[in-house]
N, C-alpha and C positions, 0 to 999 in steps of 0.2 A: 672480150667475149670468149676467146679460146680458153683463157684461164678459168672462166666461169664453168665451162663445160668440163674442163679437167677436174676441178674440185667436185662438181656434181657427180660425175661417174665414179670418182674415187670414193665418195661418200656412199654411193649405192653399193660399190663392191665390198666395202668393209662394214656395211650396216649389219647389225646382229640379225641372224636368220630366225625370224619369228614368223614371218608370213608364209614360210614354206612348210611349217609344221601342220600335219593333218592326220586323219585317220582313214585307213583303207580297209574295207571289209575283206577278210580272208576266207572265212567260212561261217556258216550258221547252222544250228540244229533245226530240225523240223519243230513244229509246235506240239511236241510230245511231252514237254515238261508241264508241271502244274504249279504255277506261280513261283518260278525260281527266284530266290532272293540273294544268294551268295554263291560265289565261285572260288574254288581253291585249287591252284595248280601245284603239283608235287614234282619238283625237278628230277629226283632220282628214279622215279617210276614213269614219268611222262603222263600220269593220269590226272584227270580233272574231276573234282568232287563238286556237286551242285546241290545245294539245299533247296527243297521244294516245300513251300508252305502248304499247298493243296487245301486251300480254304481261305479263311480270313486271317489277317496277320496276328491277331490275338486270340484265335480260336483254339481251344483245347479239344481236338477231335481225334487225336491219335492217328491221323491220316497223313501226316507229314512224312517225307522220306528224303533220302540222299540218293541221287543218281550218279553214276560213274560213266565218264566219257574218256575217250582217248585224246591225244593231242591234236587230232584233226577234226574233233567234234563228233565222232561216231559214238553211238551209245554202246557201251560195254555191258552195263547192267542198269536198267532204268530204275529198279527198286533195290538197290544194293543194300540199303539199310531202311527199315520201316518202323512204324509205331511211335512217331514223334509228334510233338505239338508245335505247329508253325515254326519249324527250324529256320534259323537265320545264319549268323556268323559262325565260322569254323576255324579251327587251328589244329595243328598236329603237335603232339608231345609224345616222344618215344614211338611206340607202336599203336598209339591211340588217336582217334579223331575226336575232338571236343566240339560240341555243337550247342549253341544257345537254344533254349526250348521254353521261351516266355518267362518263366520264373525258376528255371532250373537248368542245369548243364548236363548234357548227355555225354557219356564216355563210350566210344564205340571201338571195337577191335578192328584195326586196319586190315587184318588178314581175312576176317570172316564177315564183317559188316554186322556182327551181332552187338546189341547194346549190352554193355557190361553193367552199367548202373546209371542212375540219375542222381545228381547232387542238387538238393533244393537250396535256393538263395533266399533266406528270410528277408522280407521287406521289398523284394524285387517286384517291379511292375511290368517292365517290357525289356527284357534282356535282348541285346542286339548283336554287336560284333564281339569277337573273341580273338585274343592274341596271347602268345607266350612271350612275356617280357624279357628284356636283356638280363634280368636277374633270375630267370627261370620260373617266375611266378605266373599264374594265369590271370589275365585282366579281361573284364567283360563290361561293356557299356550298358547302361540302362537309360534308354532314350526318354521315357516318361519321367523318370525320377531325376534326370539331370545329374547323373552320378556315374562313377566307375567303381566296380567291385574288384577285389583281388582275392585270389584263392591260393593258399599254400597248404600242402598236405590235405587237400580236399576239404578245407574249412574256409568258406567264403565270408567276407566281410566288406563293408563299404571302405574303399581306399580313399576316395575323394568325392566330395559333393560341394559344388561351387556354382555361383551364377554363370561363370564362363562355360560351364558344362551343360548349359541348356541345350536340349536336343542331342546330347552326346550319342554318336553313332559309330562311324568308321574308326578302326584302330589299325595301327601299324607300328613297327619298330624301326628306328633309325639310329644306328650306333648304340649309344647307351640311353637313348631317350625313347619315350612313348610319343606317338603322334595320335592326336584325337580330333576327329572331325565333328564339329558341333554346328549349331544353328548360327550361321553368319561368319564363322571363322575356323581356321585350322590352328590347333594348339600343339605345342611341344611341352612335354611334362617330364620332370625328373622323378623316376620311380623311387629314389631314396628319400627325397625331401617333399615330394608332392608339389613342387613349385611349377606353376603354369605360365607359359609365355605364348602370346599370339604371334604366329608365324605369318599368317596372311588373313585378310578379310575377304569374304565372298558374299554374293547377294542371295545365298540360299543355304540350305542345310547340306552337310557332307555325308553321303552314304558310303560310296566307294572311295578308297584312299590308297594310292600307290606312290611310294617314294621312289624316284628314279635315280637318286644320288646327286651330289653336287648342288643341293638346294633346289632341286626340281621335283615337282609333285604333279600327279594327275588326280583330280577329284571328280566325283560324280554326284549329281543331285538326283534323288529318286525320280523326280518328274521326267528326267530325260537329258539333262545337260551334262556334258563331259568337258572339263576345263583344265587347262595346263597352267601351272603356276611356276614362274621362273625366279631365280635367286634375287634379281633386281626388283622384284615386285610386279613386273609385267605379267599380265594374265591374258590368255587367249581361249576363247570357246572353240574347242575342236569339233564339237558335234552337239546338236540340240534337236532331239526328236520329241519334244514336249507336245508340239501341235499335232503330231501323229499319234499321240497317246501311247508311245513306246517308251517304257521306263528305262532307267539306267541305275540299277541297284548296286549291291556290294561287289565291286570289281575284283576279278582275278587278274593275274599277270604272268606271262611267260617271258622272263627277262632276257633270255638268250636271243629271242626273236622280236623283242619289243612288241609283243601282242597283248592287248587288253582283252579280257574276257568279260563281256557285258551281259549280265542276267537281265532280261527284259520284263521280269515280273509278270504283270497281267497279260503280256504279249506271249508268254510261255516259250521263250527261246533263250539260248545263249548265242551271242554273236561275237566272233573273234575279229578284232579290228587292230591293224598294225599301225604303230606310231611311226611316222616318217618325218624327216627333217630335223631330227635331234642329234 
């Protein structure tokens, strides 16, 4: 019996720490936002950009805007950039903020918030997330088309269209690869060859996508679930606010503090939640 208890407590002691992983709310904005879809944290300035649809997700009403927050969630400029159509994913290239705008990409001056130009994407239906790839090219998902566009020298074209890209949404970069969140799975893609590989399968679509390093990922489902994916394939639901009708759209991340920035879409807030136990 003593030997049994020895092995039992030894197994508990060295068991992988999965059950201790959780999310703790650090701060939240007031409900001053207007359908916030995506959050982008910029490390060298400590500023947070939030895209606000301000209407329906596919509505061309020119009422969409980008809000600017500080790292504690205080509003610096609610209408930092205006005149957009249901803006969603964002990325920074040089001194410009790039924002998807249904069927075009907006280029915005980071210093002034002024729109420099719009680049139309022929054939696009519902542009969503944006990322600057490891090759310096700009990649944009089209959720309705089930495709990924690429843009080099401001000339967009379809980079990849594949059944695996059904519901293509969240984008991220990990080393020399693109990560693409789709309906039912997380993909890793080679920008040079276009080869797709399933990294993990999930029971929903992937909106927010944050690579933590060492094969760990946090993904969000628009309806409200936030899920941790570990290298061995183990997954854990960190949070699920679906029943409360609080969405979890395109996540931002403050890596130094391990804080997820959750845009709650129709709930009109950004909620900062700290990852613990990692």
